[in-house]
C-alpha positions, 0 to 999 in steps of 0.5 A, spaced: 490 542 529 486 538 523 489 533 519 490 535 512 494 533 506 500 535 508 500 533 515 506 529 517 505 526 524 510 523 529 514 516 527 520 513 526 522 514 519 528 510 516 531 510 509 532 503 507 535 500 501 532 493 498 536 488 494 533 484 489 535 477 487 537 480 480 542 484 483 538 491 483 538 496 489 531 499 490 530 505 495 525 506 500 522 508 507 520 505 513 515 508 518 514 505 525 510 508 531 515 512 535 514 509 542 511 502 541 512 496 536 507 496 530 501 491 531 501 490 523 505 492 517 503 495 510 508 493 504 505 498 499 506 497 492 505 504 488 501 506 481 504 505 474 511 508 474 510 510 467 504 514 468 507 518 474 506 513 480 512 512 485 513 511 493 510 518 494 503 517 490 499 521 495 495 515 498 501 511 500 505 518 502 499 519 507 498 512 510 506 513 512 505 520 514 499 518 519 498 511 520 504 509 525 501 515 529 494 514 528 493 506 528 500 503 530 502 501 523 509 500 520 508 502 513 514 500 508 514 504 501 519 503 496 520 505 488 520 499 484 525 498 479 527 504 475 522 509 479 524 515 481 522 520 487 525 525 492 528 519 496 532 517 490 532 512 484 531 505 484 536 501 479 533 498 473 528 499 468 520 498 468 518 491 466 511 491 466 510 487 472 514 481 470 521 482 474 517 487 479 516 480 482 523 480 485 522 487 487 516 485 492 520 479 494 526 484 496 521 488 500 518 481 504 525 479 505 526 486 509 519 485 513 522 478 515 529 480 517 526 486 521 521 481 524 515 486 522 508 483 524 502 481 520 504 484 513 499 486 509 500 488 501 497 494 500 497 495 492 494 501 488 492 501 481 498 497 478 501 495 485 494 491 485 497 487 479 503 485 483 499 484 489 495 479 486 500 476 481 505 475 486 502 476 493 501 468 494 508 467 494 509 470 500 508 470 508 502 475 508 496 476 512 492 478 506 492 483 500 488 490 500 487 493 493 485 500 491 483 501 484 485 495 481 485 495 474 486 488 472 489 489 466 495 485 467 492 480 472 489 474 468 482 471 470 486 465 473 491 469 477 485 472 480 481 465 481 488 462 484 486 466 491 480 462 492 480 458 498 486 461 500 486 463 508 489 470 507 484 476 505 483 479 499 479 486 500 478 490 494 476 498 494 473 500 488 471 507 486 464 508 483 467 513 478 473 509 476 476 510 470 478 502 469 474 498 473 467 500 477 463 496 482 459 492 478 464 489 474 469 488 479 464 484 483 463 480 477 471 479 476 472 478 483 466 473 484 472 467 482 474 468 489 468 467 494 471 469 500 473 476 497 471 483 500 469 488 494 467 495 497 464 500 493 466 507 494 460 512 492 463 518 489 470 515 489 475 516 483 481 512 481 486 517 484 482 518 490 483 526 490 481 530 496 481 529 503 474 526 504 477 520 499 483 520 503 480 519 509 475 514 506 481 510 503 485 510 510 479 508 514 478 502 509 485 500 510 485 500 518 478 497 518 482 491 515 489 491 519 487 494 526 480 495 527 481 497 534 484 504 532 477 506 528 475 511 528 481 515 525 482 522 528 481 528 524 484 532 529 491 532 532 493 535 539 500 533 539 507 535 536 508 534 528 514 531 525 519 535 522 521 532 515 528 533 516 528 530 523 524 525 521 529 522 517 
């Protein structure tokens, strides 16, 4: 069977709740390899909720659907404050990336409580702003930035990562609506250690299976390169959505 957009590979999928320091409950899901411990953990941060971003935004949903089985990764997804998805609605209201610092802290508390290994922040669009602004406050191996717009992150907040032992990897679509590769190279130049990966033909929303596979490959290349190349075919059982929960 070819692995395509709706494919849901086997994993241990668990509905979770996160509890923030300012008293909110956030809803999410933790997906882990079904028969072995994960080798690393993706803590995902979704695109802008006021523009339709949520924990099921397609790259994050497909990461959770495929990477526990294909790359031995745990994938934590959650709705930031005030955001809704089929999983439910998180308490609170969107705060433009300010109080969302508490949301990330709650996610990292769950990672610590569960002793999930080698956490990486995986931000997409608005989620990259949270990773850049607040990721340095947490015990992460690094941050992976998909389509970073750098709208809410100041130059000083970017430069603060310079000299940090933790990796900063930015995956930049050639045809992005907000930040294209040449400008991204200039904006991230204040982090000499950063890796900026331009993607020919890529667009901000990474639409289509070819772009999905490229993005998932770049993620796995950072956190578990031994799992590459990612298979495009699956011969085992496919998860049942109802049973997987």
